[in-house]
C-alpha positions in Angstrom: -67.0 79.6 67.9 -64.3 78.3 65.6 -64.4 78.7 61.9 -65.1 75.8 59.5 -61.8 73.9 59.1 -60.5 75.2 62.4 -57.3 73.0 63.0 -58.0 72.9 66.7 -61.5 71.4 66.1 -60.0 68.9 63.6 -57.4 67.8 66.1 -60.0 67.3 68.8 -62.1 65.2 66.5 -59.1 63.1 65.5 -58.2 62.5 69.1 -61.7 61.5 70.0 -61.8 59.1 67.1 -58.5 57.6 68.1 -59.8 57.2 71.7 -62.9 55.4 70.5 -60.8 53.1 68.3 -58.4 52.3 71.2 -61.4 51.5 73.3 -62.8 49.2 70.7 -59.4 47.5 70.2 -59.1 47.1 73.9 -62.0 44.7 73.9 -60.2 42.3 71.5 -57.9 39.9 73.2 -54.3 40.1 72.1 -53.1 37.1 70.2 -50.8 35.0 72.4 -47.2 34.6 71.4 -46.5 31.2 69.9 -44.8 28.8 72.3 -41.7 27.6 70.6 -38.5 25.6 71.3 -35.5 27.8 71.8 -32.1 26.6 70.9 -28.8 28.2 71.8 -25.1 27.3 72.0 -24.3 25.5 75.2 -23.7 28.3 77.8 -20.5 28.2 79.8 -22.3 27.9 83.1 -24.3 24.9 81.9 -21.2 23.3 80.6 -19.4 23.7 83.9 -22.3 22.1 85.6 -22.2 19.2 83.2 -18.5 18.4 83.6 -18.1 15.4 86.0 -21.8 14.7 85.9 -23.2 14.1 82.4 -19.9 14.9 80.6 -16.5 13.2 81.3 -13.1 13.7 79.7 -11.5 10.8 77.9 -14.8 9.1 76.8 -14.9 10.5 73.3 -18.1 12.4 73.9 -19.0 15.7 72.0 -17.3 18.9 72.9 -19.1 22.0 74.2 -19.1 23.5 70.7 -20.9 20.4 69.4 -23.7 20.5 71.9 -26.8 22.7 72.1 -29.2 23.6 74.9 -32.8 23.4 74.0 -35.5 25.1 76.1 -38.6 23.0 75.4 -42.3 23.7 76.0 -44.4 20.7 77.0 -47.7 19.8 78.5 -47.4 18.6 82.1 -49.3 15.7 83.5 -51.7 18.3 84.8 -52.2 19.7 81.3 -50.4 22.9 82.0 -47.7 24.4 79.8 -44.2 24.0 81.3 -40.7 24.6 80.1 -37.9 22.1 80.2 -34.2 21.7 79.1 -32.6 19.2 76.8 -28.9 19.0 75.7 -28.5 17.4 72.3 -26.0 17.3 69.5 -25.7 20.4 67.4 -26.4 18.3 64.3 -29.8 17.1 65.4 -30.9 20.2 67.3 -33.1 21.6 64.5 -34.9 18.3 64.1 -35.4 17.8 67.8 -36.8 21.3 68.0 -39.4 20.5 65.3 -40.3 17.2 66.9 -41.1 18.7 70.3 -42.9 21.6 68.7 -45.1 19.2 66.9 -45.7 17.1 70.1 -46.6 20.3 72.0 -49.1 21.5 69.3 -51.0 18.2 69.4 -51.9 19.1 73.0 -52.6 15.4 73.5 -49.3 14.0 74.9 -48.1 14.7 78.4 -44.6 14.8 79.9 -44.0 14.6 83.6 -40.7 16.6 83.9 -37.8 17.6 81.7 -34.5 18.4 83.4 -30.9 18.0 82.5 -29.6 14.7 83.9 -27.0 16.8 85.8 -29.6 17.5 88.4 -29.3 13.8 89.3 -25.5 13.8 89.3 -25.5 12.2 85.9 -27.2 9.1 87.3 -29.4 7.5 84.7 -31.1 5.4 87.4 -31.9 8.5 89.5 -33.2 10.4 86.5 -35.5 7.5 85.5 -36.7 7.0 89.1 -37.8 10.7 89.0 -39.7 10.0 85.8 -37.4 12.6 84.1 -37.3 13.1 80.4 -33.7 13.7 79.3 -31.3 13.5 76.4 -27.5 13.9 76.6 -25.5 11.8 79.1 -21.9 10.7 78.4 -22.4 7.1 79.4 -22.1 3.6 78.0 -24.8 1.2 77.2 -25.8 -0.8 80.3 -23.7 -3.9 80.6 -21.2 -3.0 77.8 -18.3 -0.7 77.1 -20.0 0.9 74.1 -21.1 4.5 74.1 -24.9 5.0 74.3 -26.6 7.1 71.7 -27.2 9.4 74.7 -23.5 10.0 74.9 -23.6 11.4 71.3 -26.5 13.7 72.1 -28.6 11.7 69.7 -31.2 10.0 71.9 -34.0 11.0 74.2 -35.8 9.1 77.0 -39.4 10.2 77.7 -41.4 9.5 80.9 -39.3 6.4 81.9 -41.8 5.2 84.6 -44.7 5.0 82.1 -42.4 3.7 79.4 -39.8 1.4 81.0 -37.0 -0.6 79.6 -38.1 -4.3 79.5 -35.8 -7.3 78.9 -37.3 -10.6 80.1 -38.0 -10.2 83.8 -35.9 -7.0 84.0 -37.9 -3.7 84.2 -36.1 -0.4 84.5 -37.0 1.7 86.3 -38.6 -0.8 88.7 -41.5 1.6 89.2 -42.4 0.9 85.6 -43.5 -2.6 86.2 -47.2 -1.6 86.0 -46.4 -0.6 82.3 -44.2 -3.5 81.2 -46.4 -5.1 78.6 -48.5 -3.8 75.7 -51.7 -5.0 77.4 -50.9 -3.1 80.6 -49.9 -0.1 78.7 -53.0 0.0 76.5 -55.2 -0.5 79.5 -53.6 2.4 81.4 -53.9 4.6 78.4 -57.5 3.8 78.0 -58.1 4.7 81.7 -56.7 8.1 80.9 -53.3 7.8 82.5 -50.9 10.4 81.0 -47.5 10.0 79.3 -47.8 6.5 77.9 -46.0 6.1 74.5 -47.9 3.9 72.1 -47.4 3.1 68.4 -49.4 5.6 66.3 -49.5 8.1 69.2 -48.3 11.7 69.0 -44.8 11.0 70.3 -44.0 8.1 68.0 -45.6 9.8 65.0 -43.6 13.0 65.5 -40.2 11.2 65.9 -40.7 8.7 63.1 -41.8 11.5 60.7 -38.3 12.9 61.2 -36.5 9.7 60.8 -35.9 8.8 64.4 -36.3 5.2 65.7 -38.4 4.1 68.7 -37.2 1.5 71.2 -40.7 0.1 71.5 -40.2 -1.4 68.0 -37.2 -3.5 69.1 -37.8 -7.3 69.1 -35.3 -8.8 71.6 -36.2 -6.2 74.2 -38.4 -3.1 74.6 -37.2 0.3 75.5 -40.5 2.2 75.4 -39.0 5.5 76.7 -36.2 5.6 74.1 -36.0 7.5 70.8 -32.8 7.9 68.8 -31.4 9.2 65.6 -29.0 6.3 65.3 -31.5 3.5 65.8 -29.7 2.2 68.9 
């Protein structure tokens, strides 16, 4: 029988108490890590994949050093957390990170897919047809020789099918014809169809709070998918 104050008894008691505490803590679920946008300098392998697809020499588009790769969490159409990629200008990367973090936290807005346009060979038409959300693409504005805001890494198109470009009878992508008017868009939203961008909704609110403009506010045409830092 050990003596009072026996260090061996004290050690055994301490270990027993520690075991009990660990058992109790084991019943408490660990707090999940926050899901956040990750930004990093444009990696060399990504840059090499972009050259000849979304980036072309001689067009006056940003250099590798002036572009940033964002890894972005979003809610899929099925409501699951997914991760996508956006390439944006270094100057707007912190703002875009905040915007998409805010959209994700609302848990209300859904995005179908988010891949670099390079997967589609740099083709804006192919990317839109796939309902792909994308940002940088070194291209001109359709029907002109002027660089698009996408060529500067300062514009983002979200869910192009549900949020098409509409100018008169022209709807782009063509699959977006079911969403080419405010009445159709509101009705689809009310039916619970995901990914539709509406004034006052989570996407428009997040972008506008950070000074970005929405193509759905344009008067001579509507570009419901389009957000830009430049207003064009």
